[in-house]
N, C-alpha and C positions, 0 to 999 in steps of 0.2 A: 504494500500500500504506500509506504513512504517513497519507494522508488518511482512509482507511477506519478505521485504528486510532484516529486522533484523534477521529473521529466516534463510534466505539464508546465511547470514554472519556467524551466529552461527553454521551452519551445516558444515562449512569448518574445516579442521584439526586444533586443538588447537595449539597455539604457545608454544614453549618451554620456559623454564626459561631463561631470558636474563641477561647477566652480563656485565655491563659497569663499573661505579664506584662502584655500588652495584648491588645486584641481584634483578630482577623484576620477580615475579611469574606470571603465566598466569592471575590470578585474578587481578593483578595490571596493566595489559596491556590492552589497548583499541584496539580491532581488527577492529572495525568499528564505525563510528559516523554518525548518521542520525539526521538532524535537519531541522526544518521548521520555516520559518519566517511568522509571522502573518500579519494582515493588519495594515496599518498606513503609514503616509507620512514620519514622522521623528521618529526615535527610534522604529522601528518595533519590536514587541515582538518576541523572539526566544525561542524555546524549542525543545528538542529532546531526543534521546536515545543513550547511549554509549553501545556497545556490548563488554563485557569484554572477555578476553581469556578463562575464566572458564565457559563461556556460560551464564553468568548473564546479565540482562538488567538493566542499571542504568539511570533513567530519570533525565534530568537536564533542567534548564532554563538559559537564558543568552547567549550571543554570545562569546565575547572575555573572559569575566570573567564569568565562569560557576558556577552555584550553583546546587549541587546535590539535588534532591527532594526525599522525603520519600514516597515510593509508598504504605505504609500500609494504609488501609482504602479505597483502590481502587482495583477493580477487576484485572486490569493489569497495568503495568507502561505506556502502550500506552494510557489508559484512562486518566491518570494523565497529560500526555503531551497535549492531546486534551483539557482537562479542564483548564490547565494553559493558553493556547492560547485563549480560549473562554473568560476567566476572564479578559484578557488584552485588550479586545476590547473597 
C-alpha cells in the first residue's frame, strides 16, 4: 500500500525550483511523506518514506526528529522501512 501511494505521488508533475531565502531544487523538496507507526503503548516506532521532487524515495525512521536511512543492501527502500519497524518490536 505504501509503495502504491508513493508511486502515485511521484507520478505527479515535479515541483519547480523554489526560492525563499535561498533556492531549493526539486531534489531538496519533499513532495510527499508517508509514515507508519509500529506497535507499542509508549514511544511507538515510526518509519516511512519521503518522496522527493526529483522522484527519489528516501527512507527514514523517527517521528519529530527524523533520521534518514541508507537503503543500500536492501532491494527497495520500502523493504528497509518494513525491516526497521519489525526490528523495533
